[in-house]
C-alpha positions in Angstrom: 152.5 70.8 -194.4 152.6 67.1 -193.5 148.8 66.9 -192.7 147.9 68.3 -196.1 150.3 65.9 -197.9 149.0 62.9 -196.0 145.3 63.7 -196.6 145.9 64.2 -200.3 146.8 60.5 -200.6 143.8 58.2 -201.0 145.3 55.4 -198.9 146.2 57.6 -195.9 144.7 59.7 -193.2 146.0 62.1 -190.6 145.1 60.7 -187.2 146.2 59.8 -183.8 148.3 56.6 -183.4 148.2 54.2 -180.4 150.5 56.5 -178.4 148.4 59.5 -179.0 150.7 61.2 -181.5 149.3 62.7 -184.7 150.7 60.8 -187.7 150.0 59.9 -191.3 148.5 56.3 -191.1 146.8 53.9 -193.5 143.2 54.9 -194.1 140.8 53.5 -191.5 137.2 54.5 -192.4 135.9 53.4 -189.0 137.6 56.3 -187.4 135.3 58.8 -189.1 132.3 59.4 -186.9 130.6 62.1 -189.1 129.3 61.8 -192.6 131.2 64.6 -194.3 134.8 63.4 -193.5 133.7 59.9 -194.4 132.3 60.9 -197.8 135.5 62.8 -198.7 137.2 59.4 -199.2 136.0 57.3 -202.1 137.1 54.1 -200.3 134.8 54.9 -197.4 131.0 54.6 -197.3 128.6 56.2 -194.8 126.0 53.7 -193.7 122.9 55.2 -192.0 121.9 53.2 -188.8 119.1 53.6 -186.3 121.6 55.4 -184.0 122.8 57.9 -186.7 125.4 56.2 -188.9 128.8 54.8 -189.3 131.7 55.0 -191.7 133.0 51.7 -193.2 135.1 50.6 -196.1 133.0 51.0 -199.4 133.4 47.3 -200.3 131.5 46.4 -197.1 129.1 49.3 -197.2 125.9 47.4 -197.9 126.8 44.2 -196.0 124.5 43.3 -193.2 125.6 42.7 -189.6 127.2 39.3 -189.8 128.4 36.5 -187.6 130.9 34.1 -189.2 132.2 30.8 -187.7 135.5 29.9 -189.4 136.3 26.2 -189.4 140.1 25.6 -189.5 141.3 22.3 -190.8 143.9 21.0 -188.3 144.5 17.6 -189.9 147.8 16.2 -190.9 147.3 17.2 -194.5 147.6 20.9 -193.5 151.2 20.3 -192.4 152.2 19.9 -196.1 153.6 22.8 -198.1 151.1 25.0 -199.8 152.6 26.9 -202.7 155.6 28.8 -201.4 154.6 28.4 -197.8 156.2 25.4 -196.1 153.3 24.6 -193.8 149.6 24.9 -194.9 148.1 25.3 -191.4 150.3 28.3 -190.5 149.7 29.8 -193.9 146.0 29.6 -193.3 146.4 31.3 -189.9 148.4 34.1 -191.6 145.7 34.6 -194.1 143.0 34.7 -191.4 145.0 37.3 -189.4 145.3 39.5 -192.5 141.5 39.0 -193.1 140.7 40.1 -189.5 142.8 43.2 -190.0 140.7 44.2 -193.1 137.2 43.4 -191.9 134.8 46.0 -190.5 134.6 44.4 -187.0 131.7 45.5 -184.8 133.8 45.8 -181.6 131.5 43.6 -179.5 133.5 41.4 -177.2 133.2 37.6 -177.0 131.8 37.9 -173.5 128.6 39.4 -175.0 127.5 35.9 -176.1 125.0 35.1 -178.8 123.1 37.8 -180.6 124.8 41.0 -181.7 123.6 44.1 -179.9 124.6 46.4 -182.8 123.1 47.0 -186.2 126.3 48.5 -187.6 127.2 46.2 -190.5 130.0 45.0 -188.4 131.3 41.4 -188.4 131.9 39.0 -185.5 134.1 36.0 -186.0 134.7 32.7 -184.2 137.6 30.3 -184.9 137.0 26.6 -184.5 139.7 24.0 -185.3 138.5 20.6 -186.3 140.8 17.6 -186.3 144.5 17.7 -185.4 147.4 15.3 -185.7 146.5 13.8 -182.3 142.7 14.4 -181.9 141.2 13.8 -185.3 137.6 13.9 -184.2 137.7 16.8 -181.7 136.8 20.4 -182.3 139.2 22.8 -180.6 138.3 26.3 -179.5 140.2 28.7 -177.4 139.9 28.2 -173.7 137.6 30.6 -171.7 140.6 32.6 -170.4 142.1 33.3 -173.9 140.9 35.9 -176.5 137.2 35.3 -177.3 137.0 32.2 -175.1 135.7 30.3 -178.1 132.9 32.7 -178.8 131.9 35.1 -181.5 133.8 38.4 -181.2 134.2 41.7 -183.1 137.2 42.8 -181.2 140.5 42.6 -183.1 142.7 41.9 -180.1 140.5 39.0 -179.0 140.5 37.5 -182.4 144.3 37.9 -182.8 144.7 36.2 -179.3 142.6 33.3 -180.7 144.8 33.0 -183.7 147.9 33.1 -181.6 146.5 30.2 -179.5 145.7 28.2 -182.6 149.2 28.8 -183.8 150.8 27.4 -180.7 
């Protein structure tokens, strides 16, 4: 059957998609909320926490809870081509978006403010652009009504909204 074939692949898992339909999707260790299913995948790691535990990607398994502020260079030099990409600034935003998709985010919204409330090895990010073609000495963060509102967040949709704002 399809479920057995899917689960036999290391990179896949049989789970519910965004519309509630069971499908074969790329492995997402964070969806396992019990140790046994987590331990069945060599790419997943069960991390004991004070509240019981969580499953994360093995490469992040021993990382502490972490807040990271990413400083984005918005100066004129970033408008040059970088390798095969015609515009360095947009290339960097694409790399950051891919990075956000792969990180074990802790799902705390930007509205929480300073100080993570979770000890779950999750990551919160903030994006700050310094310099631009017109404002070379200003730091630019998303306005309060967009994405994280310029704050740390562990919510993928908020971080992607920030990257969209920086892109425009």
